[in-house]
C-alpha positions as CSV (number, residue, x, y, z in Angstrom):
1,M,-26.1,7.5,-14.0
2,K,-23.4,9.3,-16.0
3,W,-24.8,12.6,-14.7
4,L,-24.5,11.3,-11.1
5,W,-20.9,10.1,-11.6
6,S,-20.1,13.5,-13.1
7,K,-21.4,15.3,-10.1
8,I,-19.5,13.0,-7.7
9,A,-16.3,13.5,-9.7
10,N,-16.7,17.3,-9.8
11,G,-17.4,17.3,-6.0
12,L,-14.3,15.2,-5.3
13,T,-12.3,17.6,-7.5
14,H,-13.4,20.6,-5.5
15,V,-12.6,18.8,-2.3
16,S,-9.2,17.9,-3.5
17,E,-8.5,21.4,-4.6
18,Y,-9.5,22.8,-1.2
19,L,-7.4,20.2,0.7
20,V,-4.3,21.3,-1.3
21,T,-4.6,24.7,0.3
22,L,-4.3,23.2,3.7
23,G,-0.7,22.1,3.1
24,P,0.4,19.0,5.1
25,A,-3.0,18.5,6.8
26,G,-4.7,18.6,3.4
27,L,-2.2,16.1,2.0
28,F,-2.8,13.8,5.0
29,A,-6.5,13.9,4.3
30,V,-6.1,13.2,0.6
31,A,-3.8,10.3,1.3
32,L,-6.2,8.9,3.9
33,L,-9.3,9.2,1.7
34,D,-7.6,7.8,-1.4
35,S,-6.5,4.7,0.6
36,V,-10.0,4.0,1.8
37,F,-11.5,3.6,-1.7
38,V,-12.4,7.3,-2.1
39,P,-10.6,8.1,-5.3
40,M,-9.3,11.7,-5.1
41,P,-8.5,13.3,-8.5
42,G,-4.8,13.0,-9.0
43,G,-4.4,11.3,-5.7
44,P,-1.8,12.0,-3.0
45,D,1.0,11.7,-5.6
46,A,-0.1,14.7,-7.5
47,V,-0.7,16.7,-4.4
48,M,2.7,15.7,-3.1
49,L,4.3,17.0,-6.3
50,V,2.4,20.2,-6.3
51,L,3.1,21.1,-2.7
52,S,6.7,20.1,-2.8
53,T,7.3,22.1,-5.9
54,Q,5.7,25.2,-4.4
55,R,7.5,24.9,-1.1
56,P,10.6,22.7,-1.3
57,S,11.8,23.3,2.2
58,W,8.6,21.7,3.5
59,M,9.0,18.5,1.4
60,P,9.9,16.2,4.4
61,F,6.7,17.4,6.2
62,Y,4.6,16.8,3.2
63,A,6.1,13.3,2.7
64,L,5.5,12.4,6.4
65,S,1.9,13.6,6.2
66,A,1.2,11.5,3.1
67,I,2.8,8.5,4.7
68,A,0.7,8.9,7.9
69,G,-2.5,9.4,5.9
70,S,-1.8,6.4,3.7
71,V,-1.0,4.1,6.6
72,I,-4.1,5.1,8.5
73,G,-6.3,4.9,5.4
74,C,-5.0,1.4,4.6
75,L,-5.6,0.3,8.2
76,I,-9.2,1.5,8.0
77,L,-9.7,-0.4,4.8
78,Y,-7.9,-3.4,6.4
79,Y,-10.3,-3.5,9.4
80,I,-13.4,-2.9,7.2
81,S,-12.4,-5.9,5.0
82,R,-11.6,-7.9,8.1
83,R,-15.1,-7.3,9.5
84,A,-16.8,-7.8,6.1
85,G,-15.0,-11.1,5.5
86,R,-15.3,-12.7,2.0
87,R,-18.0,-10.2,1.0
88,A,-15.3,-7.5,0.8
89,L,-13.8,-9.4,-2.2
90,D,-16.9,-9.6,-4.2
91,K,-16.1,-6.6,-6.5
92,F,-12.9,-8.4,-7.6
93,P,-12.7,-11.2,-10.2
94,P,-12.5,-14.7,-8.7
95,S,-9.3,-15.5,-10.5
96,K,-7.6,-12.5,-9.0
97,Q,-9.0,-13.3,-5.5
98,K,-7.5,-16.8,-5.6
99,R,-4.1,-15.6,-6.9
100,V,-3.8,-12.9,-4.3
101,K,-4.9,-15.1,-1.5
102,E,-2.2,-17.6,-2.5
103,L,0.4,-14.8,-2.4
104,V,-0.7,-13.6,1.0
105,D,-0.8,-17.1,2.5
106,R,2.7,-17.9,1.1
107,Y,4.6,-14.6,1.4
108,D,2.9,-12.9,4.4
109,V,4.1,-9.3,4.7
110,L,6.0,-9.5,1.5
111,S,2.7,-9.8,-0.4
112,V,1.8,-6.2,0.8
113,L,5.2,-4.6,0.7
114,V,6.0,-5.4,-2.9
115,P,2.6,-4.2,-4.3
116,C,3.0,-1.0,-2.2
117,V,6.0,0.1,-4.4
118,L,4.8,-1.1,-7.7
119,P,3.5,1.5,-10.2
120,P,-0.1,1.8,-11.4
121,P,-2.2,0.1,-12.7
122,F,-1.1,-2.6,-10.3
123,P,-4.2,-3.6,-8.2
124,F,-2.8,-2.6,-4.8
125,K,-6.2,-2.2,-3.1
126,L,-6.9,-5.9,-3.8
127,F,-3.9,-6.8,-1.7
128,I,-5.0,-4.5,1.2
129,V,-8.5,-6.0,1.2
130,T,-7.2,-9.6,1.0
131,A,-4.8,-8.9,3.9
132,G,-7.8,-7.8,6.0
133,V,-10.1,-10.6,5.0
134,F,-7.5,-13.3,5.8
135,R,-6.1,-11.4,8.8
136,L,-2.5,-10.8,8.0
137,N,-0.8,-9.7,11.2
138,V,-1.8,-6.0,11.6
139,W,1.6,-4.8,12.9
140,R,3.5,-6.3,10.0
141,F,0.9,-5.0,7.6
142,A,1.2,-1.4,8.9
143,A,5.0,-1.6,8.8
144,A,4.9,-2.8,5.2
145,I,2.7,0.0,4.1
146,A,4.9,2.6,6.0
147,V,8.1,1.3,4.3
148,G,6.6,1.2,0.8
149,R,5.0,4.6,1.1
150,T,8.1,6.2,2.6
151,F,10.0,5.2,-0.5
152,R,7.3,6.4,-2.8
153,Y,6.6,9.8,-1.3
154,F,10.2,10.8,-0.5
155,L,11.1,9.9,-4.1
156,E,8.3,12.1,-5.4
157,G,9.4,14.8,-3.1
158,F,13.0,14.6,-4.2
159,F,11.9,14.8,-7.9
160,A,9.7,17.8,-7.1
161,V,12.5,19.7,-5.3
162,E,15.1,18.9,-8.0
163,Y,13.1,19.3,-11.1
164,G,10.1,21.5,-10.2
165,E,7.2,21.3,-12.7
166,R,9.0,18.7,-14.8
167,A,8.9,16.2,-11.9
168,G,5.5,14.7,-12.9
169,S,6.6,13.9,-16.4
170,L,10.0,12.5,-15.3
171,L,8.3,10.3,-12.6
172,A,5.8,9.0,-15.2
173,Q,8.7,8.1,-17.4
174,H,11.1,6.5,-14.8
175,Y,9.1,5.4,-11.9
176,P,7.8,2.1,-13.4
177,A,11.4,0.9,-13.9
178,V,12.5,2.2,-10.4
179,G,9.5,0.6,-8.7
180,L,10.0,-2.7,-10.4
181,G,13.7,-2.6,-9.6
182,L,13.0,-1.9,-5.9
183,A,10.4,-4.7,-5.8
184,A,13.0,-7.0,-7.2
185,L,15.5,-5.9,-4.5
186,I,12.9,-6.5,-1.8
187,I,12.2,-10.0,-3.0
188,V,15.9,-10.8,-3.2
189,F,16.4,-9.5,0.3
190,F,13.6,-11.7,1.7
191,V,14.7,-14.7,-0.2
192,L,18.3,-14.4,1.1
193,R,17.0,-13.9,4.6
194,S,14.8,-16.9,4.4
195,L,17.6,-19.0,3.1
196,L,19.9,-17.9,5.9
197,R,17.2,-18.6,8.5
198,R,16.6,-22.1,7.0
199,R,20.3,-22.8,7.0
200,G,20.5,-21.7,10.7
201,K,17.5,-23.9,11.6
202,S,18.9,-26.9,9.8
203,E,22.2,-26.6,11.7
204,T,20.3,-26.4,15.0
205,G,17.8,-29.1,14.1
206,G,14.7,-26.7,14.1
207,Q,12.4,-25.6,11.4
208,G,10.8,-22.2,10.8
209,P,8.4,-20.5,8.4
210,E,9.5,-19.4,5.0
211,F,9.1,-15.6,5.4
212,G,9.0,-14.8,9.1
213,G,6.4,-15.1,11.8
214,S,5.8,-18.1,13.9
215,P,4.0,-21.1,12.4
216,D,1.6,-21.4,15.3
217,T,0.6,-17.8,15.0
218,K,0.0,-17.9,11.2
219,A,-1.8,-21.2,11.5
220,G,-4.0,-19.9,14.2
221,S,-4.9,-16.7,12.3
222,Q,-5.7,-18.8,9.2
223,D,-8.0,-21.0,11.2
224,E,-9.7,-18.0,12.7
225,A,-10.1,-16.4,9.2
226,E,-11.6,-19.5,7.8
227,G,-14.1,-19.6,10.6
228,S,-15.2,-16.0,10.1
229,T,-15.0,-15.6,6.3
230,D,-17.0,-18.5,5.0
231,L,-18.8,-17.9,1.8
C-alpha cells in the first residue's frame, strides 16, 4: 500500500511540475484539481508564488486563473456532494459533521466565506462538502468562494512580486494572523449588517432571517435536503 501511495504521489508531483510550465492555464488546472479532492503537491498556493515570482507583470492573470480554477473545482465538489447526500460525509468524524452542519444551517454563506480565508490546517473541504449535502444556495456559495480566494491569491501574488523568493517564508509566518484577522472582520461585518436589518424589520413590524436569504427559501431547501440525504 505504501508503494502504491508513493507511486501516486510521484505521479501527481510530475503532473504538477508539468502544469507549472503552462502558466495561467496550468495554475487554473492545479487549483481546480486541488479543490476537487485531488491533492496536488504544494497546491495552487505554491504554484501561484512560483509563477508570480518568475513573471511579476503577469501576477493578476495568475491570480484570476487560480480563482477561476478554485471556484469551478469547489462547485464540482459541491455538486458531487449534493448528489451523494450523507454518504459524502462518511470520511469525516461524526462530531465534526454535526458541528459544521450547525454552522451551515445557522450562518448560511458566512459558514463558507470564513473558512475560505482561514489558514491550513483548517478543514475547508468539510465545509464545501457539507454545503453541497445540505444544499446551500449555489450562487451565494460560489460568490463566497470567489471572494475568499480573491483575497488569498492576490495577497500571495503581492508577496511574490514584492519579496520574490522570500514570499513563501513570509506568508507562512504572517498569513495565519492575517487570515484570522480577516475572518474576524468578515464576522463583524455580517453581525453588524444583521443587527441593522433586524432593527429595520422591527421598525416596520416585519421579521427576517439572521444572515440573509429568505426564510421560505432556506426552509424549503432544508426540507428538500432532509428528503434526499437520509441516512
